[in-house]
C-alpha positions in Angstrom: -2.2 -9.5 16.9 -2.2 -6.8 14.1 -5.3 -5.9 12.1 -5.0 -3.9 8.9 -7.9 -2.2 7.1 -7.4 -0.5 3.7 -9.7 2.2 2.2 -9.7 4.7 -0.6 -10.0 2.5 -3.6 -12.5 3.5 -6.3 -12.9 4.0 -10.1 -10.8 6.8 -11.5 -9.9 8.0 -15.0 -6.5 7.6 -16.5 -4.2 10.4 -15.4 -6.0 10.8 -12.2 -4.9 10.5 -8.6 -6.0 8.5 -5.5 -4.8 8.2 -2.0 -5.1 4.8 -0.3 -5.1 4.5 3.5 -4.3 1.6 5.8 -5.4 1.8 9.4 -3.3 -0.5 11.7 -4.3 -1.8 15.1 -1.6 -2.6 17.6 0.5 -0.8 20.2 3.8 -1.1 18.5 3.1 0.3 15.0 6.3 2.2 15.0 8.3 -1.0 15.1 6.6 -2.4 11.9 7.8 -2.2 8.4 4.8 -1.5 6.1 4.2 -2.2 2.4 1.6 -2.0 -0.3 1.1 -4.9 -2.7 -1.4 -5.3 -5.6 -3.0 -8.1 -7.5 -4.4 -7.5 -11.0 -7.1 -9.9 -12.4 -5.5 -13.1 -13.5 -2.0 -12.2 -12.1 0.0 -12.9 -9.0 0.4 -10.4 -6.1 3.2 -7.9 -6.8 5.2 -5.5 -4.6 4.3 -1.9 -5.0 6.0 0.1 -2.3 7.4 -0.2 1.2 8.4 2.0 4.2 10.5 0.8 7.0 10.0 1.5 10.7 12.5 4.3 10.4 11.1 5.8 7.2 13.2 4.4 4.5 11.2 3.8 1.3 11.4 1.5 -1.7 9.3 1.3 -4.9 8.7 -1.1 -7.8 10.0 0.3 -11.0 6.5 0.4 -12.4 5.4 3.0 -9.9 8.6 4.9 -9.1 8.0 8.6 -9.6 4.3 8.3 -9.6 3.4 6.7 -6.2 4.5 7.8 -2.8 4.3 5.8 0.4 4.1 7.5 3.8 3.3 6.7 7.4 1.8 8.5 10.3 3.0 6.8 13.5 0.9 8.7 16.0 -2.2 7.7 14.1 -1.1 4.1 13.2 -1.7 4.7 9.5 0.1 4.1 6.2 -0.8 5.9 3.0 -0.2 5.4 -0.7 -0.5 8.5 -2.9 -1.0 7.4 -6.5 -0.6 10.0 -9.3 -0.7 9.7 -13.0 -2.7 6.5 -12.8 -2.9 4.2 -15.8 -5.2 1.3 -16.7 -2.4 -1.1 -15.9 -2.6 0.1 -12.3 -6.0 -1.5 -12.0 -5.8 -4.1 -9.2 -6.8 -4.9 -5.6 -4.3 -3.1 -3.4 -3.2 -4.8 -0.1 -1.6 -3.3 2.9 1.0 -5.5 4.7 3.0 -5.4 7.9 6.0 -7.2 9.4 8.1 -6.6 12.5 11.3 -4.7 11.6 13.4 -7.7 12.3 11.4 -10.1 10.2 12.0 -11.1 6.6 8.4 -11.6 5.5 5.2 -9.7 5.6 2.9 -11.8 7.8 0.0 -9.4 8.4 -2.3 -8.5 5.6 -5.4 -6.5 5.0 -8.5 -7.5 3.0 -7.6 -5.2 0.1 -9.2 -2.3 -1.7 -10.1 -2.2 -5.4 -8.6 0.4 -7.6 -10.0 0.6 -11.2 -8.5 3.0 -13.7 -10.5 3.6 -16.9 -8.9 4.6 -20.1 
């Protein structure tokens, strides 16, 4: 079983930065692909960024160049560095995990709220 706990969300002004963290339980963290998703009020959950078990990364067009995903395998953690935040980045941010050979993310955290004021 994999347990994910996000932290780092808070209220920030437009143009500011935040770093979200995701602590992951489990003995085989380095075999998981990890991702961040977000859900804004009244909208569906959308993909933000992903990092594979071997460090390859992918980003949505809306955050490319502003957000950076990284992982710390010895400490079972994933991070999302968010710069140049805009009000449209306001959402609950979720950490997700899947085995490297799986197609879908099946482990999810509870989410952390990010609010960007204009």
